[in-house]
C-alpha positions, 0 to 999 in steps of 0.5 A, a space after each residue: 235206327 240212327 241215334 237221331 231219328 231224321 224227319 222231313 217236314 214239309 209245309 207250305 207255311 214258312 212259320 209253321 214249317 219252322 215252328 214244327 222243324 223247332 219242336 222236333 229238333 228240340 225233341 231230339 230229331 234232326 230235321 229237313 224241310 221243304 216248302 213244297 211236295 215236288 221238293 219233298 218227294 225229291 228228298 225222300 227218294 234221297 234220304 232215309 227218313 224215319 218219318 215225314 210230317 207233311 200238310 195235306 196241302 202242298 204246292 206242285 205235289 200234294 200232301 196226299 200223292 207225297 205220301 202215296 209216293 213215300 208209303 209205296 201205296 200203289 207206286 212203284 217198288 224200290 223208288 223210294 222206301 216206305 216211309 210212315 207218313 202223318 198228314 196235317 189239315 186245318 179242319 177235321 173233315 171225313 173227306 180228308 180222312 177217306 183220303 188220307 186212309 186211301 194214300 196210306 197215311 198213318 196218322 191225321 192231325 188236326 189243327 196246330 200240331 203241339 209238342 205232346 204230338 211230335 214227341 209222341 211220334 219221335 218215340 215211335 222213331 227211337 223205339 224202332 216200332 211203328 204204333 202210328 197206326 191210331 185213329 183207324 187210318 190204315 188199309 188194314 186189309 180194307 177193300 179199294 171199292 169201300 175207300 171209294 165209296 167212303 171218298 164219295 162220302 158214302 154216296 155209293 149205290 146201296 140196296 134199297 136205295 134205287 135213287 143212288 143205283 141210277 146215278 152211279 156206276 155199280 163198279 166204282 161208285 162213281 157217277 155213271 154216264 147218263 147222270 155225268 151227261 146232265 151234269 156236264 150240260 149243267 155246268 156248260 151253262 153255268 160256265 156260259 152265264 156267269 163267266 166261270 172257266 170249266 175244264 174237263 179230263 177225259 181219261 181211259 185205261 189203254 190196257 184195260 181189255 188185256 187185264 181182262 182177257 188175261 187175267 179176268 174180271 176181277 183184275 179189270 175191276 180193281 184197275 178201275 177202282 184204282 183209277 177211280 181212287 186216284 181221280 177222287 184223291 187228286 181232285 177237289 170235293 167241288 169236281 165231279 167223277 163219273 165212268 162214261 164207258 168200259 174203260 173211260 172216265 171223266 173228270 168235270 173241273 168247275 172254275 178251272 182254267 186250262 192251266 189248272 186242268 194241266 197241273 191236275 192231268 200231269 199229276 194224274 199221270 204221274 200218279 200211275 207212273 209205276 202203278 200196279 195190281 198184284 196178280 199171281 205174284 206178279 205186278 201187272 201195270 195200269 197204263 192211262 192216257 189223258 185228254 183236257 179241254 177247257 172253256 173260258 168263262 162266258 163261252 158258248 159251247 154244248 156239253 157234246 162240243 166240249 166233250 168232243 174237244 176233250 176226246 180229241 185231246 185224248 186222241 193225240 195222247 194215245 199215239 204219243 210215246 210218253 202218254 202226254 197229249 197235245 194239251 199236255 205238251 203245248 206251251 199254249 192251250 191246243 186250239 179248241 173247236 170254234 166257240 160262239 160269243 156268249 149271249 144275253 137270256 
C-alpha cells in the first residue's frame, strides 16, 4: 500500500465530481477523475487504484457495469484487478440496491456524499483492510436466483402464489414466453396509438446445449441466470425481460429508438466478454448472440412481425465472427419489415 491511496472518482456531473475529488485530496488521497464509465474503465485497467467511487448513472458505460468490471464479478480474470467499489445514487431504491449487490459493490451511498463518509473509506485504504462490507451489499455466497428475484422486486414465483408461477419462468424468475407475448402485443399497440418508439432485443446463449451436454443441467441453468442478471442490471425498471425458449430471451424496450437499442445491445455483449462459469476448477465461457429490432413512433406492426424482425437480425449475428448482427454493425438502421402507416382508431 502506497503512502497515499489512489482513488478513481467517476461522475457525470463536473461540479460534483470535483467536489468529491477535492474532499478526497484534502483527506490525503491521490485522485484521478473521469466523466464517463468508458474512460473510468480504461483508467482502472491501466492503474492500480485502491478504491473506485462512481455514480450509478454514467455515460457510455454505466456505473453498475464499471463496478462489475473493476470488482471482477463475472468478468475476464486478469484484465482488471479487483478493486473495492462504492456506488453513488441520488435516491434510495430497492432496485438500485439489488443491482449494486449483483455487480459486487462494497457499499452504496445515497444523496450528497460528505467528508465523514469519504474519510471512513480512505481509512480502510490506509490500513490495508477492507471493512467496506457494510449494508449487506456483497454477494456473501447468495445464489444467483436470489439476486435475480430481488432485482425483480421480489416478484419471482413463490410457493402458494399460483399467479406468479403462471406468468414467470421457474428457472430465472423473468416473465415466461406466454405472458411476454401479451406484453409485446400491448407495447406494439401503444407504439401505434401514442407515437412512442419501441425496440426489442432477442438474445440466445449460443453454447447452452453444449454446456448442458458436457456439464449438466445445473450448469446450463447457471448460464441462464447469468444472462437474466445482466439483462436486469443493464436495463431500466420500465423495460420488460423474459425467457421465451430453452436459451432464448427477449428484452422489450418501451420508448426506445434503434440507436438506444444498439447502445444497450453493445453493453450486454460487452458484459459477456470473458464472462464464464466455474466448473470443476475450470472456467467455461458463456457465448451469447443478440438481435435488434426497432419501430418508429406511430408505426403499425403486429407483435409477430416485430419479433420476426429481431429474429432476422439475430440470424446475422449467428454467422458473424464477432457476434455482432447487421443492426449493430450498420451505420444506418437495418432495413425493417414493411410497415403499414398508422391509422386512427
